[in-house]
N, C-alpha and C positions, 0 to 999 in steps of 0.2 A: 516604495513603500509597500509591505505586505497586507493586504486588506482581508480580515478576518470576521467570520460569523460564529457564534457560540451558540449550539442548541442544546439546551441540559434542561430537564423540569424542575431540578432545585435552583432557586434564586441564588442561595448563596454559593453555589459552586461555580455559576455564571460570574458573579461578582468577583469570586476568588481568580478565576481564569482571565477576567477581565484585566483585575488589578495587576497581575504578573505579567501580561503582555504590554500593557500601556506603559510600562516601564522601559520598553525595548525602542530604541529610536528608529527601528526599521519596520514595525509592527503597529497597523492601527486596527481597533476592533470597531467593526462599523455596524454591526447589527447583532441582536440577541432573538432567541426563541423558544419557548418552553415546551415544545413538542414537534413531532416530526413535520406534521401540519403546516405549522408556523415557519418551519426551518424551511421547507419548500417555497414558501410565499416570500420570505425575507431572501433567500439566495437568489432566487427568479428576479427580484426586483434589483437587487444590490449588486450581483455576479461578483462575490468577494473571490480572492485568491484560493483561500483555504477556508473550509467549515469544520470545527472541532464538533463532533457528533457525539453525541451519548447513545449508548445502545437501546437502554429500556425507559421509554418516554410513553404517556397515555397516547391513545389513538395510534398514528404511525409509527412505528419504533425508528430507532434511528438505523437498522440495516435497511427496511423498505424504502425509506427516506433517501437513503443512499442510493438503491436501486434505480428510485424514479429518476434522481437527478443525474445518473450517468446515462439511462437511456433516452435523456431529454439533452446529451452532448453538450452540457455546459460545460465550461472551462475551469470552473471551481473544483478544487481537488478537497475529499473528505479525508480528516484524520480523525479516526475514531478513539474515543476516551471513555474508559469503563472502571468501574470498580471491581468487576468480575474478571478473574483470571482465568478464564474459561476458554479453552481452544476452540470449541464448535462456534464459538463468537467470532474468533479472527478469521477460521477459514470461512464462514458466513460472507463476514466483511470483505474479506477479498475476493470471495466469488461475486459480490454484489458491486464491486468496483472503487472499494476503499484504497486510498494511497498508504495508508498506515494506521498503526495500531497501538495506543499506549495505555498504560494503566493510570489512574488518576492519581496513582501514590508517586509518581513520578517527580523529583525535583524540580522547582520552578525553571532553572536553566535547560533542564532537558526538555521541558515543554516547549519554549521558545525553540531551541534549536530544531525540535520535531516540527513547528511551523515552517521554520525555514527549509528543513530538507523537503517537505512534501512541496512547497511553494515553489520550489527549484525543478519540480519534476522527477524527484527522485521516491523510493519507497522506502517507508518506516516500519519496523517491527519490532516491538520490546525483544530483546535477547532472551528474556526468561521463558517466552511461550513461543518463539520461533522452531524450535527443534521439535518440540512436542508436536507442534501443528503438522509439520513433515512427516513424522513417524506415525502419528494416530489418524489424521483426519483427511490426507490425502486419498483418494481412493484412486487406485491405479489397475489397470489392466494386465492381464498375466503378459509376461514379457514375449514378444513374437518374432523379435529380430530384425535388423535393419530400421529403418527411420520410421517412425509412427505416421499413420495417414493425416492426421491434421496438420503435420509439418512437411508434408510432401513439396508444399511451396517454397520452401527455405533451400539456400546453395546448400553444399555439404558444410563449407566454412561458418555460413550463418548457423547450422546445427551444432557445430563445435562450440561457437560462442554462447548460445543458447544453454548449452549442456554445463559450460563453465559457470555460466551465471547463476544457473539453479541449483549448482552444488555449492554456492556460497561465495564466488570470488569476484572481487570488486573488479571494475574495469581496469586498474593496473596490473590485477594479478591475472587477469584474463590474456592481457597482452603479453607479458611475462612468458606464459606457458605456451600461448599459439604465435609467438614472435611477430605481434601487432604491435602497432603505435596504441595509445589510449584513445586518440582520437577517431582511428580505424574502427576500434571497439564500438565506439560510442556511435559511429555511421552503421556499423552491422546492427547494433541494436535498434535502433530507428527503423532501419530495414525490415527489421523482424517484427516489430510492432504493426508497422503498416501493412504487410502481408499477411500477417493472422488477425489483424482487425483487433488489436489488444489496446487497453489505455494507458498502460504502462509496465513496469518491470514486474509490479506483484502480479499481474494478471498472467505473464509472459511464466513466470517461477511457476505458478499453479498449473497451468497448461503442461509445462515440462514433466510435471511428476505426475500428472492423471494420465498423462500419455503412456508413461513407463520409459520415458527419455532418460531420466535420473532414478536411481534407486536410493533411498533415505541409507541405505548400509552404507553409501559411498563417502558419506561424510565421516570423518573422524569422530570418535568418543565424545570429543570434547568442542567440536566443531559448532560455530552457530552461523549459518547464513548472512550474510550481509547483503542486504537488498539495494543497496545504494553505491 
């Protein structure tokens, strides 16, 4: 059973999310909060698998609450939910350690699917905002050639895997391109995250772009990176 906490300052929104999720046989809403401080308290007490976190809340907002939860190394994963389709929020959420980002306008089935994706340890971003995030908000250094300094701990094969993942390839696609099994790709990703002290694939993708390992132009004009 996936245990979920809902943090949103609007009671009707919380009730709506609860109603949607409680219909799912594998999801249980175990707590709610109406601001960031309350979210921190509830998550620390209940240790849910997933936190549905609104961005704009009184006092401590959702992004700061996410940073604090991640800094405490709690196992709960954060799925940011907002009505604001603004890419700077996505970038900030990813940097804060959120494992996903969805608009509140997504259909109920996508909300439930998003919770499952994040609970499974994968990353989730709404396709409508992923490409704009990469093109506009990832700050990249000027190309220097070779492997960027922050990635020097990786083996050449791990660098190859990270480059493919950051460019939008699924594990299966990385395996096809690099002639590896999907299980081997997963093993490489686990080692990459460990070596770079990253929480999940979202942070790995951000780092890859910030380091200049992958250029946004490498994506096709209609490509949308899949971070899971």
